[in-house]
VMD Tcl script that builds the backbone (N, CA, C; Angstrom):
set m [mol new atoms 540]
animate dup $m
set s [atomselect $m all]
$s set {name element resname resid chain x y z} {
  {N N MET 1 A 112.501 -26.398 118.609}
  {CA C MET 1 A 111.869 -26.454 117.309}
  {C C MET 1 A 110.357 -26.540 117.467}
  {N N ASP 2 A 109.878 -27.338 118.410}
  {CA C ASP 2 A 108.438 -27.474 118.602}
  {C C ASP 2 A 107.807 -26.162 119.044}
  {N N SER 3 A 108.539 -25.344 119.823}
  {CA C SER 3 A 107.968 -24.067 120.249}
  {C C SER 3 A 107.813 -23.117 119.064}
  {N N ILE 4 A 108.733 -23.180 118.121}
  {CA C ILE 4 A 108.630 -22.355 116.917}
  {C C ILE 4 A 107.480 -22.838 116.055}
  {N N LEU 5 A 107.380 -24.162 115.875}
  {CA C LEU 5 A 106.331 -24.726 115.029}
  {C C LEU 5 A 104.944 -24.524 115.622}
  {N N SER 6 A 104.845 -24.443 116.948}
  {CA C SER 6 A 103.533 -24.257 117.563}
  {C C SER 6 A 102.988 -22.847 117.337}
  {N N ARG 7 A 103.853 -21.904 116.958}
  {CA C ARG 7 A 103.421 -20.528 116.718}
  {C C ARG 7 A 102.872 -20.314 115.308}
  {N N ILE 8 A 103.069 -21.290 114.438}
  {CA C ILE 8 A 102.557 -21.174 113.077}
  {C C ILE 8 A 101.051 -21.352 113.118}
  {N N PRO 9 A 100.294 -20.405 112.553}
  {CA C PRO 9 A 98.838 -20.539 112.576}
  {C C PRO 9 A 98.391 -21.800 111.836}
  {N N SER 10 A 97.254 -22.323 112.191}
  {CA C SER 10 A 96.775 -23.556 111.573}
  {C C SER 10 A 95.924 -23.249 110.344}
  {N N TRP 11 A 96.554 -22.693 109.316}
  {CA C TRP 11 A 95.893 -22.460 108.045}
  {C C TRP 11 A 95.815 -23.780 107.301}
  {N N PRO 12 A 94.918 -23.885 106.341}
  {CA C PRO 12 A 94.860 -25.120 105.554}
  {C C PRO 12 A 96.200 -25.366 104.869}
  {N N GLY 13 A 96.715 -26.569 104.995}
  {CA C GLY 13 A 97.982 -26.921 104.366}
  {C C GLY 13 A 99.189 -26.767 105.258}
  {N N THR 14 A 99.089 -26.016 106.362}
  {CA C THR 14 A 100.258 -25.834 107.216}
  {C C THR 14 A 100.519 -27.040 108.099}
  {N N ALA 15 A 99.533 -27.909 108.289}
  {CA C ALA 15 A 99.757 -29.108 109.100}
  {C C ALA 15 A 100.797 -30.006 108.447}
  {N N ALA 16 A 100.715 -30.163 107.135}
  {CA C ALA 16 A 101.706 -30.972 106.424}
  {C C ALA 16 A 103.078 -30.320 106.493}
  {N N LEU 17 A 103.113 -28.985 106.456}
  {CA C LEU 17 A 104.385 -28.274 106.553}
  {C C LEU 17 A 105.037 -28.463 107.916}
  {N N THR 18 A 104.259 -28.340 108.979}
  {CA C THR 18 A 104.837 -28.500 110.313}
  {C C THR 18 A 105.229 -29.946 110.566}
  {N N ASP 19 A 104.464 -30.904 110.029}
  {CA C ASP 19 A 104.861 -32.315 110.148}
  {C C ASP 19 A 106.160 -32.570 109.408}
  {N N ALA 20 A 106.297 -31.971 108.232}
  {CA C ALA 20 A 107.514 -32.150 107.442}
  {C C ALA 20 A 108.715 -31.522 108.140}
  {N N ALA 21 A 108.509 -30.403 108.824}
  {CA C ALA 21 A 109.616 -29.732 109.503}
  {C C ALA 21 A 110.105 -30.512 110.724}
  {N N ARG 22 A 109.278 -31.361 111.280}
  {CA C ARG 22 A 109.695 -32.172 112.438}
  {C C ARG 22 A 110.554 -33.365 112.026}
  {N N ASP 23 A 110.395 -33.808 110.807}
  {CA C ASP 23 A 111.127 -34.951 110.285}
  {C C ASP 23 A 112.413 -34.448 109.611}
  {N N PRO 24 A 113.567 -35.098 109.823}
  {CA C PRO 24 A 114.806 -34.623 109.185}
  {C C PRO 24 A 114.725 -34.601 107.655}
  {N N LYS 25 A 114.077 -35.606 107.064}
  {CA C LYS 25 A 113.921 -35.608 105.607}
  {C C LYS 25 A 113.035 -34.453 105.165}
  {N N GLY 26 A 111.962 -34.221 105.916}
  {CA C GLY 26 A 111.062 -33.126 105.584}
  {C C GLY 26 A 111.745 -31.784 105.715}
  {N N LEU 27 A 112.579 -31.641 106.733}
  {CA C LEU 27 A 113.329 -30.407 106.918}
  {C C LEU 27 A 114.292 -30.183 105.759}
  {N N PHE 28 A 114.908 -31.268 105.292}
  {CA C PHE 28 A 115.793 -31.178 104.142}
  {C C PHE 28 A 115.021 -30.754 102.896}
  {N N VAL 29 A 113.829 -31.330 102.695}
  {CA C VAL 29 A 112.999 -30.970 101.547}
  {C C VAL 29 A 112.626 -29.485 101.615}
  {N N LEU 30 A 112.246 -29.005 102.805}
  {CA C LEU 30 A 111.918 -27.588 102.953}
  {C C LEU 30 A 113.124 -26.701 102.661}
  {N N LEU 31 A 114.305 -27.128 103.081}
  {CA C LEU 31 A 115.527 -26.384 102.795}
  {C C LEU 31 A 115.781 -26.316 101.294}
  {N N VAL 32 A 115.577 -27.427 100.600}
  {CA C VAL 32 A 115.747 -27.445 99.151}
  {C C VAL 32 A 114.737 -26.507 98.485}
  {N N VAL 33 A 113.493 -26.514 98.959}
  {CA C VAL 33 A 112.466 -25.643 98.396}
  {C C VAL 33 A 112.842 -24.171 98.582}
  {N N VAL 34 A 113.287 -23.807 99.775}
  {CA C VAL 34 A 113.692 -22.419 100.035}
  {C C VAL 34 A 114.869 -22.040 99.140}
  {N N THR 35 A 115.829 -22.941 98.990}
  {CA C THR 35 A 116.976 -22.682 98.122}
  {C C THR 35 A 116.534 -22.473 96.684}
  {N N LEU 36 A 115.619 -23.318 96.209}
  {CA C LEU 36 A 115.145 -23.179 94.839}
  {C C LEU 36 A 114.340 -21.899 94.634}
  {N N VAL 37 A 113.581 -21.490 95.635}
  {CA C VAL 37 A 112.842 -20.226 95.525}
  {C C VAL 37 A 113.823 -19.064 95.421}
  {N N LEU 38 A 114.848 -19.077 96.248}
  {CA C LEU 38 A 115.846 -18.010 96.179}
  {C C LEU 38 A 116.571 -18.019 94.839}
  {N N TYR 39 A 116.852 -19.224 94.332}
  {CA C TYR 39 A 117.475 -19.320 93.013}
  {C C TYR 39 A 116.530 -18.774 91.943}
  {N N GLY 40 A 115.256 -19.143 92.037}
  {CA C GLY 40 A 114.273 -18.662 91.071}
  {C C GLY 40 A 114.172 -17.155 91.065}
  {N N LEU 41 A 114.260 -16.557 92.234}
  {CA C LEU 41 A 114.216 -15.096 92.312}
  {C C LEU 41 A 115.465 -14.454 91.721}
  {N N SER 42 A 116.584 -15.148 91.815}
  {CA C SER 42 A 117.832 -14.564 91.341}
  {C C SER 42 A 118.021 -14.684 89.830}
  {N N VAL 43 A 117.373 -15.651 89.173}
  {CA C VAL 43 A 117.598 -15.819 87.734}
  {C C VAL 43 A 116.874 -14.775 86.900}
  {N N GLY 44 A 115.840 -14.187 87.426}
  {CA C GLY 44 A 115.130 -13.154 86.690}
  {C C GLY 44 A 113.918 -13.688 85.960}
  {N N ARG 45 A 113.137 -12.747 85.485}
  {CA C ARG 45 A 111.829 -13.107 84.927}
  {C C ARG 45 A 111.917 -13.841 83.591}
  {N N THR 46 A 112.773 -13.406 82.674}
  {CA C THR 46 A 112.832 -14.043 81.365}
  {C C THR 46 A 113.409 -15.449 81.474}
  {N N ARG 47 A 114.460 -15.584 82.239}
  {CA C ARG 47 A 115.048 -16.917 82.418}
  {C C ARG 47 A 114.091 -17.846 83.156}
  {N N ALA 48 A 113.270 -17.306 84.044}
  {CA C ALA 48 A 112.292 -18.137 84.738}
  {C C ALA 48 A 111.280 -18.700 83.743}
  {N N LEU 49 A 110.857 -17.891 82.789}
  {CA C LEU 49 A 109.922 -18.363 81.775}
  {C C LEU 49 A 110.591 -19.374 80.842}
  {N N VAL 50 A 111.837 -19.120 80.455}
  {CA C VAL 50 A 112.576 -20.072 79.631}
  {C C VAL 50 A 112.752 -21.381 80.394}
  {N N SER 51 A 113.007 -21.298 81.678}
  {CA C SER 51 A 113.145 -22.490 82.508}
  {C C SER 51 A 111.843 -23.278 82.568}
  {N N LEU 52 A 110.731 -22.593 82.710}
  {CA C LEU 52 A 109.432 -23.257 82.746}
  {C C LEU 52 A 109.153 -23.980 81.428}
  {N N LEU 53 A 109.440 -23.341 80.317}
  {CA C LEU 53 A 109.279 -23.982 79.019}
  {C C LEU 53 A 110.216 -25.183 78.892}
  {N N SER 54 A 111.425 -25.057 79.406}
  {CA C SER 54 A 112.396 -26.153 79.360}
  {C C SER 54 A 111.918 -27.369 80.147}
  {N N ILE 55 A 111.211 -27.131 81.244}
  {CA C ILE 55 A 110.674 -28.239 82.035}
  {C C ILE 55 A 109.691 -29.045 81.195}
  {N N TYR 56 A 108.792 -28.362 80.514}
  {CA C TYR 56 A 107.814 -29.056 79.670}
  {C C TYR 56 A 108.501 -29.864 78.566}
  {N N VAL 57 A 109.450 -29.242 77.880}
  {CA C VAL 57 A 110.141 -29.912 76.779}
  {C C VAL 57 A 110.942 -31.104 77.294}
  {N N ALA 58 A 111.661 -30.922 78.388}
  {CA C ALA 58 A 112.483 -32.010 78.932}
  {C C ALA 58 A 111.623 -33.180 79.398}
  {N N TYR 59 A 110.486 -32.899 80.007}
  {CA C TYR 59 A 109.606 -33.985 80.453}
  {C C TYR 59 A 109.060 -34.761 79.254}
  {N N MET 60 A 108.669 -34.034 78.222}
  {CA C MET 60 A 108.174 -34.708 77.029}
  {C C MET 60 A 109.270 -35.593 76.422}
  {N N LEU 61 A 110.479 -35.068 76.325}
  {CA C LEU 61 A 111.583 -35.845 75.764}
  {C C LEU 61 A 111.934 -37.041 76.650}
  {N N ALA 62 A 111.891 -36.869 77.963}
  {CA C ALA 62 A 112.217 -37.974 78.873}
  {C C ALA 62 A 111.178 -39.085 78.781}
  {N N VAL 63 A 109.912 -38.724 78.679}
  {CA C VAL 63 A 108.849 -39.726 78.590}
  {C C VAL 63 A 108.904 -40.454 77.252}
  {N N LEU 64 A 109.262 -39.747 76.194}
  {CA C LEU 64 A 109.303 -40.343 74.861}
  {C C LEU 64 A 110.645 -40.984 74.510}
  {N N PHE 65 A 111.636 -40.900 75.380}
  {CA C PHE 65 A 112.975 -41.424 75.102}
  {C C PHE 65 A 112.909 -42.938 74.902}
  {N N PRO 66 A 113.188 -43.429 73.689}
  {CA C PRO 66 A 112.994 -44.857 73.410}
  {C C PRO 66 A 114.057 -45.776 74.022}
  {N N PHE 67 A 115.194 -45.228 74.427}
  {CA C PHE 67 A 116.279 -46.058 74.928}
  {C C PHE 67 A 116.348 -46.116 76.452}
  {N N LEU 68 A 115.335 -45.592 77.139}
  {CA C LEU 68 A 115.352 -45.556 78.601}
  {C C LEU 68 A 115.512 -46.940 79.233}
  {N N PRO 69 A 114.764 -47.952 78.809}
  {CA C PRO 69 A 114.962 -49.281 79.419}
  {C C PRO 69 A 116.398 -49.793 79.261}
  {N N TRP 70 A 117.003 -49.540 78.107}
  {CA C TRP 70 A 118.377 -49.986 77.867}
  {C C TRP 70 A 119.349 -49.239 78.780}
  {N N VAL 71 A 119.152 -47.914 78.924}
  {CA C VAL 71 A 120.013 -47.102 79.785}
  {C C VAL 71 A 119.877 -47.550 81.242}
  {N N ILE 72 A 118.647 -47.748 81.702}
  {CA C ILE 72 A 118.413 -48.156 83.093}
  {C C ILE 72 A 119.026 -49.523 83.362}
  {N N GLU 73 A 118.970 -50.403 82.364}
  {CA C GLU 73 A 119.560 -51.734 82.507}
  {C C GLU 73 A 121.074 -51.668 82.701}
  {N N LYS 74 A 121.715 -50.666 82.099}
  {CA C LYS 74 A 123.169 -50.504 82.204}
  {C C LYS 74 A 123.602 -49.875 83.528}
  {N N LEU 75 A 122.663 -49.277 84.262}
  {CA C LEU 75 A 122.987 -48.642 85.542}
  {C C LEU 75 A 123.160 -49.689 86.638}
  {N N PRO 76 A 123.928 -49.365 87.687}
  {CA C PRO 76 A 124.008 -50.267 88.838}
  {C C PRO 76 A 122.632 -50.424 89.491}
  {N N GLU 77 A 122.413 -51.548 90.134}
  {CA C GLU 77 A 121.109 -51.856 90.744}
  {C C GLU 77 A 120.626 -50.750 91.680}
  {N N SER 78 A 121.532 -50.158 92.447}
  {CA C SER 78 A 121.145 -49.129 93.416}
  {C C SER 78 A 120.695 -47.825 92.764}
  {N N SER 79 A 121.060 -47.586 91.509}
  {CA C SER 79 A 120.728 -46.333 90.826}
  {C C SER 79 A 119.588 -46.470 89.833}
  {N N ARG 80 A 119.067 -47.652 89.647}
  {CA C ARG 80 A 118.046 -47.862 88.611}
  {C C ARG 80 A 116.760 -47.096 88.865}
  {N N SER 81 A 116.360 -46.948 90.120}
  {CA C SER 81 A 115.090 -46.257 90.390}
  {C C SER 81 A 115.174 -44.769 90.080}
  {N N SER 82 A 116.375 -44.216 90.030}
  {CA C SER 82 A 116.508 -42.785 89.743}
  {C C SER 82 A 117.045 -42.528 88.337}
  {N N GLY 83 A 117.098 -43.538 87.508}
  {CA C GLY 83 A 117.603 -43.375 86.143}
  {C C GLY 83 A 116.764 -42.431 85.310}
  {N N ALA 84 A 115.438 -42.554 85.401}
  {CA C ALA 84 A 114.549 -41.681 84.630}
  {C C ALA 84 A 114.642 -40.231 85.118}
  {N N VAL 85 A 114.810 -40.051 86.431}
  {CA C VAL 85 A 114.963 -38.696 86.980}
  {C C VAL 85 A 116.272 -38.082 86.488}
  {N N GLY 86 A 117.326 -38.871 86.481}
  {CA C GLY 86 A 118.612 -38.390 85.974}
  {C C GLY 86 A 118.530 -37.976 84.516}
  {N N LEU 87 A 117.836 -38.791 83.711}
  {CA C LEU 87 A 117.642 -38.446 82.300}
  {C C LEU 87 A 116.870 -37.141 82.172}
  {N N PHE 88 A 115.802 -36.985 82.961}
  {CA C PHE 88 A 115.021 -35.750 82.919}
  {C C PHE 88 A 115.890 -34.540 83.278}
  {N N ILE 89 A 116.707 -34.659 84.310}
  {CA C ILE 89 A 117.546 -33.525 84.733}
  {C C ILE 89 A 118.571 -33.164 83.656}
  {N N VAL 90 A 119.162 -34.185 83.029}
  {CA C VAL 90 A 120.112 -33.921 81.939}
  {C C VAL 90 A 119.398 -33.238 80.770}
  {N N LEU 91 A 118.231 -33.758 80.394}
  {CA C LEU 91 A 117.478 -33.157 79.292}
  {C C LEU 91 A 117.021 -31.736 79.636}
  {N N TYR 92 A 116.655 -31.506 80.902}
  {CA C TYR 92 A 116.264 -30.158 81.333}
  {C C TYR 92 A 117.452 -29.198 81.211}
  {N N ALA 93 A 118.619 -29.614 81.670}
  {CA C ALA 93 A 119.809 -28.754 81.586}
  {C C ALA 93 A 120.160 -28.445 80.131}
  {N N LEU 94 A 120.095 -29.460 79.274}
  {CA C LEU 94 A 120.381 -29.241 77.855}
  {C C LEU 94 A 119.347 -28.317 77.208}
  {N N THR 95 A 118.086 -28.571 77.475}
  {CA C THR 95 A 117.023 -27.750 76.897}
  {C C THR 95 A 117.125 -26.310 77.384}
  {N N PHE 96 A 117.366 -26.136 78.673}
  {CA C PHE 96 A 117.483 -24.786 79.223}
  {C C PHE 96 A 118.662 -24.042 78.602}
  {N N SER 97 A 119.800 -24.723 78.447}
  {CA C SER 97 A 120.961 -24.037 77.872}
  {C C SER 97 A 120.728 -23.695 76.404}
  {N N ILE 98 A 120.051 -24.568 75.674}
  {CA C ILE 98 A 119.763 -24.281 74.263}
  {C C ILE 98 A 118.769 -23.131 74.144}
  {N N LEU 99 A 117.682 -23.178 74.903}
  {CA C LEU 99 A 116.672 -22.124 74.808}
  {C C LEU 99 A 117.184 -20.782 75.334}
  {N N SER 100 A 118.090 -20.819 76.305}
  {CA C SER 100 A 118.642 -19.567 76.844}
  {C C SER 100 A 119.488 -18.839 75.818}
  {N N ARG 101 A 120.073 -19.587 74.911}
  {CA C ARG 101 A 120.937 -18.982 73.907}
  {C C ARG 101 A 120.229 -18.766 72.568}
  {N N SER 102 A 118.986 -19.129 72.478}
  {CA C SER 102 A 118.282 -19.051 71.202}
  {C C SER 102 A 117.577 -17.706 71.031}
  {N N MET 103 A 117.063 -17.503 69.852}
  {CA C MET 103 A 116.287 -16.296 69.564}
  {C C MET 103 A 114.958 -16.324 70.301}
  {N N LEU 104 A 114.532 -17.501 70.714}
  {CA C LEU 104 A 113.259 -17.655 71.410}
  {C C LEU 104 A 113.245 -16.887 72.730}
  {N N LYS 105 A 114.410 -16.741 73.344}
  {CA C LYS 105 A 114.482 -16.051 74.633}
  {C C LYS 105 A 113.952 -14.623 74.538}
  {N N GLY 106 A 114.296 -13.940 73.467}
  {CA C GLY 106 A 113.813 -12.568 73.280}
  {C C GLY 106 A 112.310 -12.503 73.086}
  {N N ARG 107 A 111.743 -13.526 72.480}
  {CA C ARG 107 A 110.308 -13.555 72.238}
  {C C ARG 107 A 109.521 -13.906 73.501}
  {N N LEU 108 A 110.167 -14.580 74.457}
  {CA C LEU 108 A 109.479 -15.025 75.661}
  {C C LEU 108 A 109.597 -14.052 76.821}
  {N N THR 109 A 110.167 -12.904 76.591}
  {CA C THR 109 A 110.371 -11.970 77.696}
  {C C THR 109 A 109.040 -11.542 78.316}
  {N N LEU 110 A 109.053 -11.407 79.608}
  {CA C LEU 110 A 107.856 -10.994 80.332}
  {C C LEU 110 A 107.822 -9.483 80.570}
  {N N GLY 111 A 108.865 -8.789 80.128}
  {CA C GLY 111 A 108.896 -7.346 80.354}
  {C C GLY 111 A 109.112 -7.047 81.826}
  {N N GLU 112 A 108.549 -5.947 82.272}
  {CA C GLU 112 A 108.684 -5.534 83.662}
  {C C GLU 112 A 107.566 -6.151 84.500}
  {N N ILE 113 A 107.867 -7.204 85.220}
  {CA C ILE 113 A 106.880 -7.778 86.125}
  {C C ILE 113 A 107.388 -7.622 87.542}
  {N N SER 114 A 106.482 -7.726 88.464}
  {CA C SER 114 A 106.831 -7.454 89.852}
  {C C SER 114 A 107.495 -8.660 90.523}
  {N N LEU 115 A 108.015 -8.401 91.703}
  {CA C LEU 115 A 108.686 -9.432 92.481}
  {C C LEU 115 A 107.745 -10.577 92.822}
  {N N TRP 116 A 106.503 -10.279 93.176}
  {CA C TRP 116 A 105.574 -11.348 93.544}
  {C C TRP 116 A 105.280 -12.248 92.350}
  {N N GLN 117 A 105.278 -11.686 91.128}
  {CA C GLN 117 A 105.036 -12.501 89.951}
  {C C GLN 117 A 106.208 -13.450 89.688}
  {N N VAL 118 A 107.429 -12.972 89.883}
  {CA C VAL 118 A 108.600 -13.844 89.745}
  {C C VAL 118 A 108.552 -14.935 90.813}
  {N N LEU 119 A 108.131 -14.576 92.017}
  {CA C LEU 119 A 108.002 -15.550 93.094}
  {C C LEU 119 A 106.969 -16.629 92.749}
  {N N VAL 120 A 105.838 -16.233 92.177}
  {CA C VAL 120 A 104.801 -17.193 91.784}
  {C C VAL 120 A 105.335 -18.141 90.717}
  {N N ILE 121 A 106.020 -17.594 89.705}
  {CA C ILE 121 A 106.593 -18.441 88.656}
  {C C ILE 121 A 107.597 -19.410 89.264}
  {N N SER 122 A 108.425 -18.939 90.181}
  {CA C SER 122 A 109.428 -19.799 90.822}
  {C C SER 122 A 108.773 -20.912 91.621}
  {N N LEU 123 A 107.738 -20.605 92.374}
  {CA C LEU 123 A 107.053 -21.629 93.158}
  {C C LEU 123 A 106.385 -22.660 92.261}
  {N N ILE 124 A 105.794 -22.220 91.166}
  {CA C ILE 124 A 105.176 -23.162 90.231}
  {C C ILE 124 A 106.240 -24.046 89.594}
  {N N GLN 125 A 107.384 -23.477 89.265}
  {CA C GLN 125 A 108.479 -24.278 88.702}
  {C C GLN 125 A 108.933 -25.344 89.692}
  {N N ILE 126 A 109.064 -24.968 90.948}
  {CA C ILE 126 A 109.492 -25.921 91.972}
  {C C ILE 126 A 108.472 -27.042 92.104}
  {N N GLY 127 A 107.201 -26.681 92.159}
  {CA C GLY 127 A 106.154 -27.698 92.259}
  {C C GLY 127 A 106.134 -28.620 91.068}
  {N N LEU 128 A 106.272 -28.060 89.874}
  {CA C LEU 128 A 106.265 -28.867 88.658}
  {C C LEU 128 A 107.492 -29.767 88.597}
  {N N LEU 129 A 108.663 -29.223 88.916}
  {CA C LEU 129 A 109.879 -30.049 88.921}
  {C C LEU 129 A 109.785 -31.189 89.933}
  {N N ALA 130 A 109.329 -30.873 91.133}
  {CA C ALA 130 A 109.197 -31.910 92.162}
  {C C ALA 130 A 108.193 -32.973 91.739}
  {N N SER 131 A 107.081 -32.555 91.189}
  {CA C SER 131 A 106.053 -33.492 90.773}
  {C C SER 131 A 106.541 -34.386 89.628}
  {N N ILE 132 A 107.273 -33.820 88.686}
  {CA C ILE 132 A 107.824 -34.613 87.582}
  {C C ILE 132 A 108.831 -35.619 88.102}
  {N N CYS 133 A 109.753 -35.166 88.962}
  {CA C CYS 133 A 110.773 -36.080 89.490}
  {C C CYS 133 A 110.138 -37.209 90.295}
  {N N ILE 134 A 109.139 -36.901 91.098}
  {CA C ILE 134 A 108.470 -37.930 91.897}
  {C C ILE 134 A 107.694 -38.885 90.997}
  {N N SER 135 A 107.128 -38.384 89.891}
  {CA C SER 135 A 106.376 -39.264 88.996}
  {C C SER 135 A 107.285 -40.222 88.237}
  {N N LEU 136 A 108.568 -39.899 88.137}
  {CA C LEU 136 A 109.496 -40.741 87.387}
  {C C LEU 136 A 110.145 -41.835 88.230}
  {N N ILE 137 A 109.922 -41.833 89.534}
  {CA C ILE 137 A 110.490 -42.874 90.388}
  {C C ILE 137 A 109.373 -43.791 90.878}
  {N N PRO 138 A 109.716 -44.966 91.377}
  {CA C PRO 138 A 108.673 -45.870 91.871}
  {C C PRO 138 A 107.849 -45.238 93.003}
  {N N LEU 139 A 106.575 -45.627 93.072}
  {CA C LEU 139 A 105.622 -45.073 94.032}
  {C C LEU 139 A 106.120 -45.155 95.469}
  {N N GLU 140 A 106.603 -46.315 95.870}
  {CA C GLU 140 A 107.049 -46.505 97.260}
  {C C GLU 140 A 108.202 -45.569 97.598}
  {N N ARG 141 A 109.124 -45.403 96.658}
  {CA C ARG 141 A 110.283 -44.526 96.883}
  {C C ARG 141 A 109.832 -43.069 97.019}
  {N N GLY 142 A 108.873 -42.668 96.196}
  {CA C GLY 142 A 108.356 -41.301 96.266}
  {C C GLY 142 A 107.669 -41.022 97.584}
  {N N GLN 143 A 106.871 -41.982 98.048}
  {CA C GLN 143 A 106.197 -41.812 99.333}
  {C C GLN 143 A 107.203 -41.791 100.474}
  {N N GLU 144 A 108.250 -42.589 100.368}
  {CA C GLU 144 A 109.287 -42.611 101.403}
  {C C GLU 144 A 110.049 -41.287 101.443}
  {N N LEU 145 A 110.345 -40.722 100.274}
  {CA C LEU 145 A 111.103 -39.470 100.207}
  {C C LEU 145 A 110.312 -38.267 100.706}
  {N N LEU 146 A 109.050 -38.187 100.321}
  {CA C LEU 146 A 108.272 -36.993 100.635}
  {C C LEU 146 A 107.421 -37.095 101.887}
  {N N GLY 147 A 107.101 -38.297 102.307}
  {CA C GLY 147 A 106.284 -38.455 103.506}
  {C C GLY 147 A 104.942 -37.757 103.357}
  {N N PRO 148 A 104.588 -36.863 104.309}
  {CA C PRO 148 A 103.272 -36.209 104.243}
  {C C PRO 148 A 103.123 -35.234 103.069}
  {N N MET 149 A 104.221 -34.823 102.482}
  {CA C MET 149 A 104.158 -33.898 101.351}
  {C C MET 149 A 103.849 -34.616 100.036}
  {N N TYR 150 A 103.795 -35.944 100.067}
  {CA C TYR 150 A 103.562 -36.713 98.839}
  {C C TYR 150 A 102.238 -36.339 98.183}
  {N N ARG 151 A 101.238 -36.070 98.979}
  {CA C ARG 151 A 99.929 -35.768 98.389}
  {C C ARG 151 A 99.932 -34.473 97.582}
  {N N TRP 152 A 100.905 -33.602 97.799}
  {CA C TRP 152 A 100.997 -32.358 97.048}
  {C C TRP 152 A 101.794 -32.497 95.756}
  {N N PHE 153 A 102.662 -33.519 95.681}
  {CA C PHE 153 A 103.567 -33.633 94.541}
  {C C PHE 153 A 103.525 -34.989 93.842}
  {N N GLY 154 A 103.111 -36.058 94.516}
  {CA C GLY 154 A 103.173 -37.402 93.949}
  {C C GLY 154 A 101.859 -37.818 93.320}
  {N N GLY 155 A 101.955 -38.574 92.257}
  {CA C GLY 155 A 100.759 -39.103 91.610}
  {C C GLY 155 A 100.371 -38.312 90.379}
  {N N GLN 156 A 99.418 -38.868 89.651}
  {CA C GLN 156 A 98.997 -38.276 88.387}
  {C C GLN 156 A 98.245 -36.955 88.567}
  {N N TYR 157 A 97.388 -36.859 89.567}
  {CA C TYR 157 A 96.602 -35.631 89.760}
  {C C TYR 157 A 97.466 -34.435 90.156}
  {N N PRO 158 A 98.377 -34.572 91.123}
  {CA C PRO 158 A 99.241 -33.418 91.418}
  {C C PRO 158 A 100.117 -33.018 90.226}
  {N N LEU 159 A 100.621 -33.998 89.478}
  {CA C LEU 159 A 101.420 -33.671 88.296}
  {C C LEU 159 A 100.589 -32.876 87.300}
  {N N TRP 160 A 99.382 -33.316 87.066}
  {CA C TRP 160 A 98.489 -32.613 86.148}
  {C C TRP 160 A 98.175 -31.215 86.688}
  {N N ALA 161 A 97.907 -31.110 87.976}
  {CA C ALA 161 A 97.560 -29.815 88.571}
  {C C ALA 161 A 98.718 -28.826 88.458}
  {N N TRP 162 A 99.947 -29.258 88.745}
  {CA C TRP 162 A 101.095 -28.356 88.631}
  {C C TRP 162 A 101.308 -27.926 87.182}
  {N N ALA 163 A 101.143 -28.855 86.235}
  {CA C ALA 163 A 101.333 -28.523 84.822}
  {C C ALA 163 A 100.277 -27.532 84.341}
  {N N VAL 164 A 99.035 -27.752 84.715}
  {CA C VAL 164 A 97.957 -26.866 84.288}
  {C C VAL 164 A 98.053 -25.509 84.985}
  {N N THR 165 A 98.423 -25.496 86.253}
  {CA C THR 165 A 98.556 -24.239 86.988}
  {C C THR 165 A 99.565 -23.322 86.320}
  {N N SER 166 A 100.683 -23.884 85.894}
  {CA C SER 166 A 101.691 -23.045 85.248}
  {C C SER 166 A 101.183 -22.457 83.943}
  {N N LEU 167 A 100.339 -23.184 83.242}
  {CA C LEU 167 A 99.769 -22.642 82.002}
  {C C LEU 167 A 98.695 -21.592 82.289}
  {N N LEU 168 A 97.881 -21.832 83.292}
  {CA C LEU 168 A 96.794 -20.908 83.613}
  {C C LEU 168 A 97.284 -19.585 84.189}
  {N N ILE 169 A 98.433 -19.593 84.844}
  {CA C ILE 169 A 98.920 -18.385 85.498}
  {C C ILE 169 A 99.625 -17.430 84.508}
  {N N MET 170 A 100.077 -17.940 83.363}
  {CA C MET 170 A 100.837 -17.115 82.423}
  {C C MET 170 A 100.092 -15.880 81.914}
  {N N PRO 171 A 98.798 -15.950 81.606}
  {CA C PRO 171 A 98.127 -14.714 81.148}
  {C C PRO 171 A 98.126 -13.593 82.196}
  {N N PHE 172 A 98.284 -13.945 83.453}
  {CA C PHE 172 A 98.273 -12.936 84.515}
  {C C PHE 172 A 99.668 -12.384 84.799}
  {N N MET 173 A 100.670 -12.835 84.065}
  {CA C MET 173 A 102.047 -12.428 84.313}
  {C C MET 173 A 102.500 -11.305 83.390}
  {N N ARG 174 A 101.593 -10.503 82.933}
  {CA C ARG 174 A 101.962 -9.368 82.084}
  {C C ARG 174 A 102.420 -8.202 82.935}
  {N N SER 175 A 103.130 -7.302 82.286}
  {CA C SER 175 A 103.563 -6.104 83.013}
  {C C SER 175 A 102.383 -5.155 83.195}
  {N N GLY 176 A 102.541 -4.212 84.076}
  {CA C GLY 176 A 101.482 -3.256 84.346}
  {C C GLY 176 A 101.273 -2.254 83.223}
  {N N ARG 177 A 102.309 -2.041 82.403}
  {CA C ARG 177 A 102.220 -1.086 81.302}
  {C C ARG 177 A 101.630 -1.747 80.070}
  {N N ARG 178 A 100.840 -1.000 79.337}
  {CA C ARG 178 A 100.263 -1.524 78.098}
  {C C ARG 178 A 101.067 -0.997 76.920}
  {N N ARG 179 A 101.144 -1.818 75.871}
  {CA C ARG 179 A 101.813 -1.374 74.647}
  {C C ARG 179 A 100.892 -0.424 73.895}
  {N N GLU 180 A 101.508 0.532 73.240}
  {CA C GLU 180 A 100.702 1.491 72.495}
  {C C GLU 180 A 100.927 1.324 71.025}
}
mol reanalyze $m
mol bondsrecalc $m
mol representation Tube
mol addrep $m
């Protein structure tokens, strides 16, 4: 493994990647990221946009959910730190299923966009989802889970950066053809 990792050029940001690949938890995180990228590529462009919108709506609903303390109190002690993440995932699944079946889906279509654009949307979704999930758990647990990758996903600034990046990239996701 070290011989493979030593061949990776030392571009900015790759040091954290190679450190993460040496750690079993980091390797698992990288595997999850690759799986999610492949999933993002397979769902298609319109569903990727609906999914991105669902992330925003679900996060807003999870943060504003007034019964969260009561729900977390009812959970077993070992599951309390992930109660807010579980709520977010449930709300994301519900929001995604509702928006996928709504008339809004037709209005959010991206038309014909290229593979690299779908890949960019998928990577931004992964970053935003990871950052939201890490922001919903205690700081120590997030740092323990992500290790050196925490600086890319944990904390208020990375969460803000992932959220803003997804909004800023949308104007560039148009198809090459113009409407007449």
